[in-house]
Structure formats: structure tokens, C-alpha cells
C-alpha positions in Angstrom: 169.8 -47.6 -26.3 169.1 -45.9 -29.7 171.2 -42.9 -30.7 168.2 -40.7 -30.7 167.4 -41.7 -27.1 171.0 -41.0 -26.1 170.8 -37.6 -27.8 167.7 -36.7 -25.7 169.2 -37.9 -22.5 172.4 -36.0 -23.0 170.5 -32.8 -23.7 168.4 -33.3 -20.6 171.5 -34.1 -18.5 173.2 -31.0 -19.8 170.1 -28.9 -18.9 169.8 -30.5 -15.4 166.4 -32.0 -16.3 167.1 -35.7 -16.0 165.0 -37.7 -13.5 166.8 -40.1 -11.1 165.8 -43.1 -13.3 167.1 -41.4 -16.4 170.4 -40.6 -14.7 170.8 -44.3 -13.8 169.9 -45.4 -17.3 172.4 -42.9 -18.8 175.3 -43.9 -16.6 174.6 -47.6 -17.2 174.9 -46.9 -20.9 178.1 -44.9 -20.3 179.6 -47.9 -18.5 179.0 -50.1 -21.5 180.5 -47.5 -23.7 183.6 -47.3 -21.5 184.1 -51.0 -21.8 184.1 -50.8 -25.6 187.0 -48.5 -26.7 185.6 -48.0 -30.3 184.9 -44.3 -30.0 186.3 -42.1 -32.8 188.8 -39.4 -31.9 188.3 -35.8 -32.6 190.9 -33.1 -33.0 192.3 -31.7 -29.7 190.4 -28.4 -30.2 187.0 -30.3 -30.5 187.8 -32.3 -27.3 188.7 -29.2 -25.4 185.4 -27.5 -26.5 183.4 -30.5 -25.2 185.4 -30.6 -22.0 184.7 -27.0 -21.3 181.0 -27.6 -21.9 181.0 -30.5 -19.4 182.8 -28.5 -16.7 180.2 -25.8 -17.1 177.2 -28.1 -16.7 178.5 -30.7 -14.2 179.3 -28.7 -11.1 180.8 -30.4 -8.0 178.5 -30.4 -4.9 179.7 -28.1 -2.1 179.3 -30.8 0.6 181.3 -33.9 0.7 184.6 -34.9 -0.9 183.1 -38.1 -2.2 180.3 -36.4 -4.1 182.9 -34.0 -5.6 185.0 -36.9 -6.8 182.0 -38.8 -8.1 180.8 -36.0 -10.3 184.2 -35.4 -11.8 184.4 -39.1 -12.5 181.1 -38.8 -14.2 182.5 -35.9 -16.3 185.6 -37.9 -17.2 183.4 -40.9 -18.3 181.0 -38.6 -20.2 183.7 -36.8 -22.2 184.7 -39.7 -24.6 181.0 -40.6 -25.0 180.0 -37.0 -26.0 183.1 -36.9 -28.3 181.8 -40.2 -29.9 178.3 -38.9 -30.1 179.5 -35.6 -31.7 181.4 -37.5 -34.3 178.4 -39.7 -35.0 176.2 -36.7 -35.4 178.6 -35.0 -37.8 179.1 -38.2 -39.8 175.3 -38.7 -40.1 174.9 -35.1 -41.3 177.6 -35.6 -43.9 175.9 -38.8 -45.1 172.5 -37.0 -45.3 173.9 -34.2 -47.4 176.2 -35.7 -50.1 178.1 -33.5 -52.5 176.2 -32.6 -55.7 177.8 -34.0 -58.8 178.8 -31.6 -61.6 178.1 -32.2 -65.3 180.6 -31.2 -68.0 179.9 -30.7 -71.7 182.6 -29.8 -74.3 182.3 -29.2 -78.0 184.8 -29.8 -80.8 185.5 -27.7 -83.8 182.5 -26.7 -86.0 180.2 -28.3 -83.3 177.3 -26.5 -81.7 175.3 -28.1 -78.9 172.1 -27.2 -77.2 171.9 -28.1 -73.4 169.0 -28.0 -71.1 169.9 -27.0 -67.5 168.3 -28.5 -64.4 166.0 -25.5 -63.9 164.7 -25.5 -67.4 167.1 -22.8 -68.7 168.9 -23.5 -71.9 172.5 -23.0 -73.1 173.8 -23.0 -76.6 177.4 -24.0 -76.6 179.6 -22.8 -79.5 182.5 -24.7 -81.0 185.6 -25.4 -78.8 183.7 -24.5 -75.6 183.1 -26.1 -72.3 180.1 -25.8 -69.9 180.0 -27.1 -66.3 176.9 -27.1 -64.1 175.6 -29.0 -61.0 173.3 -32.0 -61.4 170.8 -29.9 -59.5 170.8 -26.2 -58.4 171.0 -25.9 -54.6 171.8 -23.0 -52.4 171.4 -19.3 -52.9 172.4 -19.2 -56.6 172.4 -21.2 -59.8 176.0 -21.3 -60.7 177.5 -22.5 -64.0 181.0 -22.2 -65.5 181.8 -21.5 -69.1 185.0 -21.5 -71.1 184.6 -20.5 -74.7 181.2 -19.1 -75.9 177.7 -19.8 -74.9 174.3 -18.2 -75.3 171.9 -18.6 -72.3 168.1 -18.3 -72.0 167.3 -18.2 -68.3 164.2 -19.2 -66.4 163.4 -16.4 -63.9 163.7 -17.2 -60.2 164.3 -14.1 -58.0 164.9 -16.3 -55.0 167.8 -18.1 -56.7 169.7 -15.8 -59.2 171.5 -17.3 -62.1 175.3 -16.8 -62.2 177.8 -17.5 -64.9 181.5 -17.8 -63.9 183.9 -17.3 -66.8 187.6 -16.8 -65.9 187.7 -13.9 -63.4 184.3 -12.5 -64.5 180.9 -13.2 -63.0 177.6 -12.5 -64.8 174.6 -12.3 -62.5 171.1 -12.5 -63.8 167.5 -13.1 -62.8 165.9 -14.0 -66.1 167.2 -13.0 -69.5 168.9 -14.0 -72.7 172.6 -13.2 -73.1 175.9 -14.2 -74.6 179.1 -15.0 -72.7 182.4 -15.4 -74.5 185.8 -16.1 -72.9 188.4 -17.6 -75.2 192.1 -17.6 -74.3 194.0 -14.9 -76.1 190.9 -12.9 -76.9 189.0 -10.2 -74.9 186.1 -11.5 -72.8 182.6 -10.5 -74.0 179.1 -10.3 -72.5 176.2 -9.2 -74.7 172.5 -9.0 -73.7 169.6 -9.9 -76.1 166.9 -9.3 -73.5 166.6 -8.6 -69.8 169.4 -7.2 -67.6 172.7 -8.6 -66.3 175.4 -7.4 -63.9 179.0 -8.2 -64.7 181.5 -8.2 -61.8 185.3 -8.8 -61.5 186.6 -9.8 -58.1 183.5 -8.5 -56.4 183.7 -5.2 -58.2 180.8 -4.3 -60.5 182.0 -3.5 -64.0 178.6 -2.7 -65.5 174.9 -3.4 -65.6 173.9 -4.3 -69.1 170.5 -3.8 -70.8 169.3 -5.2 -74.2 171.8 -4.4 -77.0 174.5 -3.6 -74.6 177.9 -5.3 -75.0 180.8 -5.4 -72.6 184.3 -6.2 -73.8 186.9 -6.9 -71.1 190.7 -7.2 -71.0 193.1 -6.8 -68.1 193.8 -3.3 -69.4 190.3 -1.9 -69.9 186.6 -2.4 -70.0 184.5 -1.2 -72.9 180.7 -0.8 -73.2 179.2 -0.5 -76.7 176.0 -1.2 -78.5 175.3 -4.2 -80.7 172.6 -5.6 -82.9 170.6 -8.0 -80.8 169.9 -10.2 -83.9 173.6 -11.0 -84.2 174.1 -12.2 -80.6 172.7 -15.7 -81.1 172.6 -16.1 -84.8 175.4 -18.7 -84.5 173.1 -21.0 -82.6 171.4 -21.6 -85.9 174.7 -22.1 -87.8 174.8 -18.5 -89.1 177.3 -15.9 -88.3 176.3 -12.2 -88.4 178.9 -9.6 -87.7 178.4 -5.8 -87.5 180.8 -3.0 -87.1 183.7 -5.3 -86.5 187.4 -5.0 -87.1 189.2 -7.6 -89.2 190.8 -9.0 -86.1 187.4 -9.6 -84.5 186.1 -11.4 -87.6 189.2 -13.6 -87.7 188.8 -14.5 -84.0 185.3 -15.8 -84.7 186.7 -18.0 -87.5 189.6 -19.2 -85.4 187.4 -20.4 -82.5 184.8 -22.2 -84.8 187.2 -23.9 -87.2 190.2 -24.4 -84.9 192.6 -22.5 -87.2 195.1 -19.7 -86.6 195.8 -16.5 -88.6 199.1 -14.7 -88.5 199.9 -11.4 -90.0 202.5 -8.6 -90.0 199.8 -6.0 -90.9 197.6 -4.3 -88.3 194.4 -6.3 -88.1 192.7 -3.9 -85.7 191.3 -2.0 -88.7 188.2 -2.0 -90.7 184.5 -1.7 -90.0 183.1 -4.9 -91.4 179.4 -6.0 -91.7 179.2 -9.7 -92.7 176.5 -12.3 -93.0 177.7 -15.9 -93.3 174.9 -18.5 -93.6 174.9 -22.1 -92.4 176.7 -24.5 -94.8 179.3 -22.1 -96.0 182.8 -23.4 -95.8 185.8 -21.7 -94.3 187.2 -21.0 -97.7 183.9 -19.4 -98.8 184.1 -17.0 -95.9 187.7 -16.2 -96.5 187.0 -15.4 -100.1 184.2 -13.0 -99.1 186.4 -11.2 -96.5 189.2 -10.8 -99.1 186.7 -9.4 -101.7 185.1 -6.8 -99.5 188.1 -5.7 -97.4 189.3 -2.3 -98.3 191.3 -1.0 -95.3 193.4 -2.9 -95.3 193.1 -4.8 -98.6 194.1 -8.4 -97.8 194.4 -12.0 -99.1 194.8 -15.3 -97.3 197.6 -17.7 -97.9 197.5 -21.2 -96.3 200.9 -22.1 -94.8 200.0 -25.3 -92.9 197.0 -27.5 -92.3 195.4 -25.2 -89.8 197.4 -22.0 -90.3 196.9 -19.0 -92.6 199.0 -16.0 -93.3 197.1 -12.7 -93.8 198.9 -10.5 -96.4 
């Protein structure tokens, strides 16, 4: 008997709709199953659930001890078969719905990568960053994970919102262009070039951002400010545009891109710098410009190791 035929007979038997011929056919099959102890065990809780269902649907007749005993024997015979069939059905379902593979991209220092996602959306991945996403988007949302910095341009799909997970923050969008940055040791940042996004932390809404809005997040506070939309994705072309930034914020950008570290005894959370670094400029070129234009504080850079600078 095919598994599909067994399924139908068990359903009819449970509903009390089997004909006499079908009952004979079913119990003949049960006898063959009882002779072959190859059924697969389920946890005790699952067996108990099946047993209760059988007791409910196989009631002993009110006349005749033999009939009472016969039906309970039928229930005892049917129990391992239903257990086996339940296992087979669950196994078949697992085989038919395999886990979706995830894809992972990472960039090295001074490397920028453009990635097309399965739905046609695009992601620009900045240096020293990692992007993870499923081979295909299934379910109620399009979820990706980012560590580092990425700029997204999202295809609109109201039935399947796009979600970026970065650390403990989630950015929920329908269709938009926005930046997500989450680098260890630095504040997390979300900036919107177009459209609208919602940023949440542990299911609590932090803010809904519109174009030119920028959210900066640390464990201590959340700050909303305005930014120039032309600066949000300039780095995807190799340029770096910075406006109204402190010296610390500028150095963080250089640290991430060039894999270097800056140390200083002075307060770097000063200044209001506006900088434009074009593609092709070296790190030393950029440091020379910063040292020239910095006034409060006035600084210079001293290289103390291969990837380490002292700010004096």
C-alpha cells in the first residue's frame, strides 16, 4: 500500500467513514507492519498524544466482552503504525523544505565591493565589513546582517519588508536608499538618502528617519541629527565627504578604511570639520590636509608603528 493510500485510510478510520472492505484492507496492512519492527520511535510526549487520539476515536462496543477486547487490540496495533506514519510525514516535510543557505561577503582594508541581493536590491560594502544574506528571500521579511559599513538601495516590496540586522539594532524599510554603520568601538549610525526607515533596539522603536536624517546610537544615548545626503554614499565611488564632523569622527573613518589606529592624549571630540577626499588620495595625503586645516585643536600626526599613529 502506498503511503498516500495509508494516509487516506487512517483519516477515514479516524472519522468513522471506512467501509468494511477498507477496514479489512487497513488491518491487513497493520499486520504486515507489526511483523516488521522497523518503525521509528517518537518522544514519549508524541506517543502519548497519538494514544489519546486513538482512545478518543476507537470506542469499545457496549455489548460483548470480545468486541471490547478486539477494538483495544486494534488500538494497540494501530498506535505504532500511526507513530511511524507521523514520523514519516514529518520527515517528508523536512525533506521538502530544506534550510536556505546563507551567503557571506567580507572586504579587506581599502576594499569596496558592490553586491546584488536576490531581490534585485544592491549593497555597497565598505572596507573591513561583512554582509550576510540568504540565497533567496523567503518568509515575511528580507533579512540581511551587516558588520561594518554598507549603503543599500532597496527594491520596494510592501508584502516583504527589508530588514537589516546590525548588532542589537534593526533597520526596517520598504524601499529606500540608506547607510548602516556598526564598527566595534564606534557609535552605530544609520543615515537615509531617500525614502523612510525605522530603527529599533530590542523591539523598541528608536526613531523613524526621513531623507537627510541621521541616527547615532551608543549604549548611553541615541542622537538624531541632519546630514548632507550627498555625503552618505560618496565612499561607494572611492570619495570621502565629511561635513560638520569632529576630529574623532574623521579619524574613525580613516581607521576603518585603512586598518590603522590613532592614539592621542588630547580631546579628539572637538572641531567642526568639512572635508572632501577624492579617490586616489593616499592616507598620508589625507593626514596632511587634516593637520593643515585643523585649528581647534591644532594637531600633527606621528607614525609610531606600521599601522599606528600618535595625534599630538
